[in-house]
Kinemage of the C-alpha trace (Angstrom):
@kinemage 1
@onewidth
@group {chain A} dominant
@subgroup {mainchain}
@vectorlist {calphas} color= white
{ca met a 1} P -21.238 21.932 3.757
{ca asp a 2} L -20.170 21.383 0.635
{ca thr a 3} L -22.163 18.373 -0.620
{ca asp a 4} L -19.665 18.423 -4.404
{ca gln a 5} L -17.092 16.776 -1.548
{ca arg a 6} L -16.402 12.987 -1.866
{ca ile a 7} L -15.200 10.108 0.038
{ca glu a 8} L -12.916 7.440 -1.162
{ca ala a 9} L -11.439 4.318 -0.438
{ca asp a 10} L -8.816 1.922 -1.382
{ca tyr a 11} L -9.786 -1.981 -1.778
{ca trp a 12} L -7.295 -5.170 -2.538
{ca leu a 13} L -9.625 -6.963 -4.763
{ca glu a 14} L -9.448 -10.651 -6.096
{ca thr a 15} L -12.250 -11.733 -8.589
{ca ser a 16} L -13.531 -14.466 -10.738
{ca gly a 17} L -14.295 -11.846 -13.287
{ca asp a 18} L -13.105 -8.891 -15.097
{ca pro a 19} L -11.714 -6.306 -12.244
{ca arg a 20} L -12.814 -3.175 -13.958
{ca arg a 21} L -17.025 -5.499 -14.566
{ca thr a 22} L -16.706 -6.479 -10.596
{ca ala a 23} L -15.208 -2.707 -9.604
{ca glu a 24} L -18.314 -1.616 -11.432
{ca ile a 25} L -20.571 -3.904 -9.548
{ca met a 26} L -19.296 -2.965 -6.450
{ca ala a 27} L -20.328 0.806 -7.071
{ca gly a 28} L -23.695 -0.030 -7.917
{ca glu a 29} L -24.268 -2.597 -5.221
{ca gln a 30} L -23.105 0.264 -2.418
{ca ser a 31} L -24.842 3.270 -4.135
{ca ser a 32} L -27.591 3.806 -6.443
{ca gly a 33} L -27.606 0.351 -8.363
{ca thr a 34} L -29.239 -2.872 -8.130
{ca phe a 35} L -28.813 -6.478 -9.939
{ca val a 36} L -30.989 -5.219 -12.601
{ca ala a 37} L -32.050 -1.491 -14.118
{ca val a 38} L -34.938 -0.181 -12.146
{ca pro a 39} L -37.435 2.892 -13.023
{ca gly a 40} L -35.989 6.036 -11.691
{ca glu a 41} L -32.425 5.399 -11.762
{ca thr a 42} L -32.117 8.295 -15.000
{ca pro a 43} L -28.770 9.017 -15.770
{ca glu a 44} L -29.166 12.810 -13.766
{ca leu a 45} L -29.828 10.177 -10.992
{ca thr a 46} L -26.249 8.647 -11.452
{ca ala a 47} L -24.421 11.511 -12.071
{ca arg a 48} L -25.327 13.107 -8.493
{ca ala a 49} L -25.584 9.555 -6.385
{ca ala a 50} L -23.561 6.757 -7.935
{ca ala a 51} L -20.184 5.694 -6.731
{ca arg a 52} L -17.746 6.376 -9.492
{ca ile a 53} L -14.183 4.226 -10.165
{ca glu a 54} L -11.816 6.455 -9.427
{ca ala a 55} L -8.567 4.428 -10.341
{ca leu a 56} L -7.879 0.514 -11.122
{ca glu a 57} L -4.831 -1.480 -11.407
{ca leu a 58} L -3.686 -4.876 -11.920
{ca leu a 59} L -1.691 -6.177 -9.836
{ca asp a 60} L -1.105 -10.278 -10.743
{ca ile a 61} L -3.460 -13.487 -11.262
{ca ala a 62} L -3.582 -16.413 -9.032
{ca thr a 63} L -5.247 -19.596 -9.723
{ca thr a 64} L -7.225 -20.356 -6.157
{ca pro a 65} L -9.440 -18.266 -4.329
{ca ser a 66} L -8.989 -16.441 -1.423
{ca leu a 67} L -12.481 -17.146 -0.428
{ca pro a 68} L -14.933 -19.701 -1.299
{ca ser a 69} L -18.278 -19.101 -2.991
{ca ala a 70} L -21.320 -20.974 -3.650
{ca arg a 71} L -21.503 -19.903 -7.234
{ca glu a 72} L -19.730 -22.605 -9.487
{ca ser a 73} L -18.659 -19.804 -12.068
{ca ala a 74} L -16.933 -17.780 -9.275
{ca ala a 75} L -15.346 -20.775 -7.448
{ca gly a 76} L -14.431 -22.872 -10.547
{ca ser a 77} L -13.065 -20.729 -13.222
{ca gly a 78} L -8.851 -21.110 -11.855
{ca arg a 79} L -8.034 -17.432 -13.051
{ca tyr a 80} L -8.640 -15.137 -10.144
{ca ala a 81} L -7.295 -11.581 -11.179
{ca arg a 82} L -5.968 -9.110 -8.065
{ca ala a 83} L -6.331 -5.344 -8.438
{ca arg a 84} L -5.884 -2.166 -6.384
{ca val a 85} L -9.059 -0.026 -6.698
{ca thr a 86} L -10.111 3.032 -5.440
{ca leu a 87} L -14.221 3.495 -5.399
{ca ser a 88} L -15.580 7.164 -4.336
{ca trp a 89} L -19.125 8.030 -3.237
{ca pro a 90} L -20.817 11.966 -2.913
{ca leu a 91} L -21.073 13.195 0.437
{ca ala a 92} L -24.252 14.343 -0.362
{ca thr a 93} L -25.824 10.809 -0.253
{ca leu a 94} L -24.986 9.818 3.184
{ca gly a 95} L -23.641 12.555 5.351
{ca pro a 96} L -20.905 12.898 7.834
{ca ser a 97} L -21.537 9.985 9.398
{ca leu a 98} L -19.629 7.408 10.535
{ca pro a 99} L -22.029 4.426 11.207
{ca asn a 100} L -22.954 4.862 7.368
{ca leu a 101} L -19.767 5.556 6.173
{ca thr a 102} L -18.945 1.870 7.606
{ca ala a 103} L -22.087 0.569 6.254
{ca thr a 104} L -21.093 2.340 2.829
{ca val a 105} L -17.481 1.183 2.621
{ca ala a 106} L -17.444 -2.449 4.069
{ca gly a 107} L -21.332 -3.233 3.263
{ca asn a 108} L -22.370 -5.934 1.184
{ca leu a 109} L -19.517 -5.849 -0.828
{ca tyr a 110} L -17.486 -9.137 0.819
{ca glu a 111} L -20.646 -10.843 -0.069
{ca leu a 112} L -21.010 -10.313 -4.068
{ca ala a 113} L -20.638 -13.902 -5.906
{ca pro a 114} L -17.411 -12.742 -8.096
{ca val a 115} L -15.629 -11.141 -5.236
{ca thr a 116} L -12.883 -14.004 -4.062
{ca gly a 117} L -11.393 -11.727 -1.910
{ca leu a 118} L -11.376 -8.293 -0.554
{ca arg a 119} L -9.457 -6.043 1.977
{ca leu a 120} L -10.030 -1.819 2.602
{ca leu a 121} L -7.153 -0.285 2.576
{ca asp a 122} L -7.531 2.762 3.471
{ca ile a 123} L -9.927 5.580 3.494
{ca arg a 124} L -10.022 9.642 2.521
{ca leu a 125} L -12.791 11.690 3.943
{ca pro a 126} L -13.690 15.142 3.046
{ca pro a 127} L -13.199 17.908 5.996
{ca ala a 128} L -17.390 17.652 6.693
{ca phe a 129} L -16.316 15.005 8.632
{ca ala a 130} L -13.704 16.794 10.914
{ca ala a 131} L -16.321 19.266 11.527
{ca ala a 132} L -18.904 16.555 13.002
{ca tyr a 133} L -16.421 14.465 14.879
{ca arg a 134} L -14.018 15.863 17.211
{ca gly a 135} L -11.889 13.297 17.003
{ca pro a 136} L -9.133 12.985 20.273
{ca gln a 137} L -9.259 15.220 22.863
{ca phe a 138} L -5.963 14.868 24.404
{ca gly a 139} L -3.602 12.620 21.904
{ca val a 140} L 0.066 12.737 22.228
{ca ala a 141} L 0.073 16.083 23.929
{ca gly a 142} L -2.766 15.486 26.508
{ca thr a 143} L -1.408 12.393 27.132
{ca arg a 144} L 2.092 13.700 28.403
{ca arg a 145} L 0.572 16.266 30.302
{ca leu a 146} L -1.734 14.095 32.478
{ca ala a 147} L 0.910 11.447 32.935
{ca gly a 148} L 3.645 14.069 33.887
{ca val a 149} L 5.852 12.511 31.516
{ca asp a 150} L 7.360 15.213 29.221
{ca gln a 151} L 9.470 13.157 26.890
{ca gly a 152} L 10.562 9.375 26.478
{ca pro a 153} L 8.133 6.559 25.954
{ca leu a 154} L 4.801 6.078 28.612
{ca ile a 155} L 6.678 2.735 30.052
{ca gly a 156} L 3.300 0.835 31.150
{ca thr a 157} L 2.119 -2.660 32.235
{ca ile a 158} L -0.884 -4.238 32.289
{ca val a 159} L -2.686 -5.786 35.926
{ca lys a 160} L -1.743 -9.471 36.125
{ca pro a 161} L -3.156 -11.974 36.571
{ca ser a 162} L -5.770 -10.458 33.755
{ca val a 163} L -8.884 -11.549 36.538
{ca gly a 164} L -8.888 -12.993 40.069
{ca phe a 165} L -7.745 -9.795 42.182
{ca gly a 166} L -10.147 -8.104 44.208
{ca pro a 167} L -9.441 -4.608 44.323
{ca ala a 168} L -7.617 -4.957 47.492
{ca glu a 169} L -4.736 -6.627 45.256
{ca thr a 170} L -4.857 -4.906 42.649
{ca ala a 171} L -4.517 -2.019 44.743
{ca asp a 172} L -1.404 -3.681 46.180
{ca leu a 173} L 0.048 -4.284 43.131
{ca val a 174} L -0.180 -0.859 41.832
{ca ala a 175} L 1.281 0.372 44.741
{ca thr a 176} L 4.463 -1.700 43.772
{ca leu a 177} L 4.290 -0.235 40.254
{ca ala a 178} L 3.780 3.286 41.165
{ca gly a 179} L 6.622 3.086 43.663
{ca ala a 180} L 8.886 1.644 40.926
{ca gly a 181} L 7.827 5.205 38.848
{ca ile a 182} L 5.967 3.039 36.456
{ca asp a 183} L 4.032 5.753 34.149
{ca phe a 184} L 0.812 3.992 32.745
{ca ile a 185} L -1.495 1.024 33.826
{ca lys a 186} L -4.630 -0.550 32.436
{ca asp a 187} L -6.816 -2.919 33.248
{ca asp a 188} L -6.723 -6.397 31.132
{ca glu a 189} L -9.749 -6.182 28.458
{ca leu a 190} L -11.243 -9.045 30.382
{ca gln a 191} L -11.549 -7.002 33.914
{ca ser a 192} L -14.732 -4.897 34.043
{ca asp a 193} L -17.258 -4.761 36.550
{ca gly a 194} L -17.332 -8.740 38.110
{ca pro a 195} L -18.325 -9.732 41.363
{ca leu a 196} L -14.956 -10.988 41.819
{ca cys a 197} L -13.458 -7.265 41.403
{ca pro a 198} L -16.744 -4.553 41.226
{ca phe a 199} L -15.559 -1.452 39.334
{ca glu a 200} L -16.082 1.264 41.273
{ca ala a 201} L -14.457 -0.453 44.760
{ca arg a 202} L -11.614 -1.419 42.244
{ca val a 203} L -11.347 2.609 41.031
{ca asp a 204} L -11.521 3.908 44.914
{ca ala a 205} L -8.717 1.407 46.051
{ca val a 206} L -6.717 2.476 43.111
{ca met a 207} L -6.979 5.925 43.223
{ca ala a 208} L -6.475 6.175 47.105
{ca val a 209} L -2.900 4.384 46.038
{ca leu a 210} L -2.628 6.523 43.310
{ca asp a 211} L -3.314 9.839 45.010
{ca ala a 212} L -0.779 8.905 48.163
{ca glu a 213} L 1.863 8.167 45.702
{ca ala a 214} L 1.091 11.269 43.303
{ca gln a 215} L 2.412 13.471 46.936
{ca arg a 216} L 5.564 11.542 46.736
{ca leu a 217} L 6.496 11.581 43.100
{ca gly a 218} L 5.037 14.941 41.989
{ca arg a 219} L 2.814 13.265 39.366
{ca lys a 220} L -0.176 11.031 39.024
{ca val a 221} L 0.684 7.773 37.497
{ca met a 222} L -2.068 7.241 34.486
{ca tyr a 223} L -4.308 4.154 34.726
{ca ala a 224} L -6.609 3.103 32.214
{ca phe a 225} L -9.834 2.021 33.909
{ca asn a 226} L -12.203 -0.895 31.879
{ca leu a 227} L -15.431 0.826 31.438
{ca thr a 228} L -16.498 -1.352 28.707
{ca gly a 229} L -19.988 -1.809 28.935
{ca asp a 230} L -23.705 -0.471 27.465
{ca leu a 231} L -23.771 3.300 27.517
{ca asp a 232} L -25.260 4.360 30.426
{ca gln a 233} L -22.721 1.768 32.207
{ca met a 234} L -20.128 3.461 30.317
{ca arg a 235} L -20.961 7.402 31.433
{ca arg a 236} L -21.752 6.203 35.102
{ca arg a 237} L -18.213 4.375 35.240
{ca his a 238} L -16.238 7.480 33.088
{ca asp a 239} L -18.029 9.406 35.854
{ca his a 240} L -17.097 8.014 38.722
{ca val a 241} L -12.970 7.597 36.974
{ca leu a 242} L -14.026 11.503 37.229
{ca ala a 243} L -14.861 12.308 40.626
{ca arg a 244} L -12.218 10.050 41.869
{ca gly a 245} L -9.194 12.194 39.918
{ca gly a 246} L -8.354 9.208 37.960
{ca thr a 247} L -7.264 10.719 34.343
{ca cys a 248} L -7.805 7.908 31.959
{ca val a 249} L -10.502 5.352 30.751
{ca met a 250} L -10.524 2.218 28.732
{ca ala a 251} L -12.974 0.944 26.143
{ca ser a 252} L -12.993 -2.579 23.858
{ca val a 253} L -14.054 -0.940 20.557
{ca asn a 254} L -15.145 -3.638 19.074
{ca ala a 255} L -17.222 -4.775 21.835
{ca val a 256} L -18.913 -1.585 22.558
{ca gly a 257} L -19.286 -0.660 18.483
{ca leu a 258} L -18.830 2.671 17.029
{ca val a 259} L -21.813 4.429 18.182
{ca gly a 260} L -20.569 3.655 21.431
{ca met a 261} L -17.548 5.233 21.088
{ca ile a 262} L -18.948 7.794 19.714
{ca glu a 263} L -20.921 8.682 22.328
{ca leu a 264} L -18.386 7.960 25.026
{ca gly a 265} L -15.838 10.102 22.797
{ca arg a 266} L -18.803 12.944 23.241
{ca his a 267} L -19.154 12.196 27.065
{ca ser a 268} L -15.921 11.402 28.207
{ca gln a 269} L -13.518 14.300 29.923
{ca leu a 270} L -10.557 12.070 30.098
{ca pro a 271} L -8.501 10.499 27.650
{ca ile a 272} L -9.620 7.755 25.901
{ca his a 273} L -7.745 4.450 25.999
{ca ala a 274} L -8.697 2.619 22.674
{ca his a 275} L -8.182 -1.879 23.362
{ca arg a 276} L -8.838 -3.644 19.731
{ca asn a 277} L -9.477 -6.861 21.152
{ca gly a 278} L -10.996 -9.024 18.643
{ca trp a 279} L -9.134 -7.313 15.945
{ca gly a 280} L -7.738 -10.412 14.195
{ca tyr a 281} L -11.338 -11.512 13.054
{ca leu a 282} L -11.226 -8.301 10.842
{ca ser a 283} L -7.645 -8.674 9.746
{ca arg a 284} L -6.155 -12.015 9.636
{ca ser a 285} L -6.887 -13.139 6.196
{ca pro a 286} L -4.779 -11.202 3.833
{ca gly a 287} L -7.514 -11.767 1.714
{ca leu a 288} L -10.354 -10.699 3.727
{ca gly a 289} L -10.934 -7.359 5.672
{ca trp a 290} L -9.469 -4.392 6.804
{ca asp a 291} L -6.145 -2.701 6.897
{ca tyr a 292} L -5.445 -0.935 10.272
{ca arg a 293} L -4.869 2.248 8.164
{ca ala a 294} L -8.732 2.328 6.926
{ca trp a 295} L -10.182 1.060 10.434
{ca his a 296} L -8.270 2.866 13.061
{ca lys a 297} L -9.794 6.020 11.187
{ca leu a 298} L -12.943 5.264 12.301
{ca trp a 299} L -12.320 4.676 16.278
{ca arg a 300} L -9.869 8.228 15.796
{ca leu a 301} L -12.536 10.456 14.835
{ca ala a 302} L -14.752 8.498 17.226
{ca gly a 303} L -12.662 10.412 19.814
{ca ala a 304} L -9.738 7.414 20.853
{ca asp a 305} L -6.650 8.978 22.248
{ca his a 306} L -4.736 5.900 22.343
{ca met a 307} L -4.740 2.443 20.464
{ca his a 308} L -3.377 -0.910 20.435
{ca val a 309} L -0.929 -1.700 17.357
{ca asn a 310} L 0.591 -4.823 19.205
{ca gly a 311} L 4.236 -4.793 19.279
{ca leu a 312} L 7.305 -6.420 17.613
{ca ala a 313} L 7.918 -10.276 17.963
{ca asn a 314} L 4.374 -10.609 19.458
{ca lys a 315} L 2.677 -13.235 21.083
{ca phe a 316} L 0.130 -13.188 18.161
{ca ser a 317} L 0.593 -14.028 14.458
{ca glu a 318} L 0.957 -10.234 12.882
{ca ser a 319} L 4.066 -9.335 11.458
{ca asp a 320} L 6.443 -6.861 12.525
{ca glu a 321} L 5.960 -4.858 9.547
{ca ser a 322} L 2.382 -4.456 9.803
{ca val a 323} L 2.669 -3.264 13.700
{ca ile a 324} L 5.242 -0.621 12.694
{ca ala a 325} L 2.799 0.425 10.094
{ca ser a 326} L -0.035 0.620 12.087
{ca ala a 327} L 1.722 2.750 14.805
{ca arg a 328} L 2.890 5.182 12.117
{ca ala a 329} L -0.721 5.339 11.057
{ca cys a 330} L -1.574 6.908 14.485
{ca gly a 331} L 1.261 9.493 13.989
{ca glu a 332} L -0.320 10.532 10.730
{ca pro a 333} L -2.718 13.650 10.230
{ca leu a 334} L -6.557 12.523 9.599
{ca phe a 335} L -7.249 15.998 8.410
{ca ala a 336} L -4.499 18.431 7.484
{ca glu a 337} L -6.177 21.063 9.313
{ca arg a 338} L -6.248 19.247 12.707
{ca pro a 339} L -3.345 17.280 12.707
{ca asp a 340} L -4.367 15.368 16.132
{ca ala a 341} L -1.398 12.198 16.434
{ca ile a 342} L -2.639 9.738 18.759
{ca met a 343} L -0.876 7.472 20.955
{ca pro a 344} L 0.063 4.182 19.559
{ca val a 345} L -0.098 1.494 22.191
{ca phe a 346} L 3.122 -1.363 22.200
{ca ser a 347} L 1.402 -4.334 23.860
{ca ser a 348} L 1.518 -8.327 23.608
{ca gly a 349} L 4.483 -10.066 25.051
{ca gln a 350} L 6.966 -7.209 24.857
{ca thr a 351} L 9.934 -7.336 27.025
{ca val a 352} L 13.278 -5.527 27.236
{ca arg a 353} L 14.645 -6.873 23.930
{ca gln a 354} L 11.876 -5.113 21.735
{ca ala a 355} L 12.768 -1.605 22.790
{ca pro a 356} L 15.925 -1.261 20.443
{ca gly a 357} L 13.846 -2.289 17.540
{ca thr a 358} L 10.623 -0.349 18.237
{ca phe a 359} L 12.502 2.867 18.324
{ca ala a 360} L 14.610 2.152 15.406
{ca ala a 361} L 11.813 1.383 13.261
{ca leu a 362} L 9.407 4.033 14.613
{ca gly a 363} L 11.956 6.585 15.286
{ca thr a 364} L 9.966 8.178 17.944
{ca thr a 365} L 8.944 7.953 21.624
{ca asp a 366} L 5.461 9.089 21.086
{ca leu a 367} L 4.413 5.664 22.097
{ca ile a 368} L 3.162 3.785 25.394
{ca phe a 369} L 5.243 0.627 25.881
{ca ala a 370} L 2.927 -1.543 27.978
{ca ala a 371} L 4.868 -5.010 28.726
{ca gly a 372} L 2.747 -6.906 31.817
{ca gly a 373} L 4.266 -10.145 31.611
{ca gly a 374} L 7.594 -8.453 30.778
{ca ile a 375} L 7.626 -6.265 34.116
{ca ile a 376} L 5.312 -8.551 36.755
{ca ala a 377} L 7.408 -11.505 35.601
{ca his a 378} L 10.731 -10.274 36.517
{ca pro a 379} L 12.918 -12.005 38.714
{ca asp a 380} L 13.348 -9.484 41.278
{ca gly a 381} L 9.860 -8.278 41.119
{ca pro a 382} L 7.792 -6.048 39.353
{ca ala a 383} L 9.806 -3.033 40.558
{ca ala a 384} L 12.629 -4.332 38.985
{ca gly a 385} L 10.647 -4.903 35.947
{ca val a 386} L 9.915 -0.909 35.449
{ca gly a 387} L 13.706 -0.322 36.195
{ca ala a 388} L 14.434 -2.826 33.514
{ca leu a 389} L 12.057 -1.746 31.094
{ca arg a 390} L 13.374 1.954 31.567
{ca glu a 391} L 16.436 1.310 30.935
{ca ala a 392} L 16.001 -0.521 27.823
{ca trp a 393} L 14.738 2.381 26.216
{ca glu a 394} L 17.512 4.712 27.722
{ca ala a 395} L 19.960 2.549 25.835
{ca ala a 396} L 17.659 2.311 22.687
{ca val a 397} L 17.175 6.233 22.129
{ca ala a 398} L 20.833 6.209 23.260
{ca gly a 399} L 21.969 3.890 20.304
{ca glu a 400} L 23.760 1.628 22.947
{ca asp a 401} L 23.575 -2.013 22.650
{ca leu a 402} L 21.513 -3.531 25.602
{ca asp a 403} L 24.415 -6.156 26.426
{ca val a 404} L 26.562 -3.324 26.497
{ca ala a 405} L 24.489 -1.271 28.655
{ca ala a 406} L 23.198 -4.403 30.879
{ca arg a 407} L 26.837 -4.457 32.268
{ca ser a 408} L 26.275 -1.532 34.365
{ca arg a 409} L 22.503 -2.169 35.338
{ca pro a 410} L 21.895 -5.107 37.385
{ca ala a 411} L 17.786 -4.793 36.378
{ca leu a 412} L 18.415 -4.852 32.713
{ca ala a 413} L 21.196 -7.677 32.696
{ca ala a 414} L 18.550 -9.792 34.817
{ca ala a 415} L 15.815 -9.539 32.399
{ca leu a 416} L 17.829 -9.893 29.168
{ca arg a 417} L 18.883 -13.399 30.909
{ca tyr a 418} L 15.476 -14.260 32.182
{ca phe a 419} L 13.722 -13.174 28.805
{ca ala a 420} L 16.577 -14.967 26.667
């Protein structure tokens, strides 16, 4: 391992003090320094172990802080400089470790008194991380192969109601959806292993349906079973899905944590569908948290093959620009020598109406388009919902206006009226 390699992180910084001095405090806090000089912190040690300021660009000045501070000197200055800052750390101080990377680039920086706003924008990692973590095993190509979908988006849905169905009711809905030719189905993130719908019983009931449909369709619908739990539970649940012929598992990454995902990635022989529920508390404030571009890299390296990005005109607070930027990040290589693109998952209030805008903005169909209510609430039933969504995407890719396409497609026409 080349220990001369460095890790870089870009930040949006707001500070009540001088931006360069605050950046110096950040670099010291997260490497060899502290609030006062200590014995042993020699120039030689600093040269080999300290974080460095690689770039600093002043952006603008604000008159109110983004974040509160208990320090009067920080909270009451009336002048808050904003800057883009790049810090770097020598690989030799932490090694290629995702948990220690997170502690370094997103640790006590957020708590520093002069910092009145901080957002981690991006991280760039040396090749040692590619050697330490295998990343996604399936990604786009492997997902398409297992789902039997060579081209076009994977048309998907979420079992709705999110919770309340038992194994038999879940399997009945899956039979309807699979019979309509859907490509992908997932558990809701709230459905895991409760007494109302035990995990193993749900897997057995659903896979019986999917195996029967596979004989008719010539391909097996991909179902992402939510195995979120502790490490031993996730391993056992994965093995049960694998033994029953399933082709995907799902985990809520913020719930299982980085180490949980790393260990699941090392154990898994199936694609991992990574759900980001809780993302809002990391990202919703523009002056605090993470950008998706930085955050998603951790989970990709840990082994995620699919990652949620919300969707256009979604039911949440995220802008369309942010959604598309997140989806594009999923298709960019983390390392030049390993172009392991993953599937962005569009969801959250998606219907036939978002298909044209999604394709126009992204320019590719390497994605999963998961519409829960957008399929299951179709006025003519879930089968018509699947057909309408597929027709909407066919029109979008062909550059055909949806209203024009609907003239000869009754299911699409009904969906456009219902989701007006």
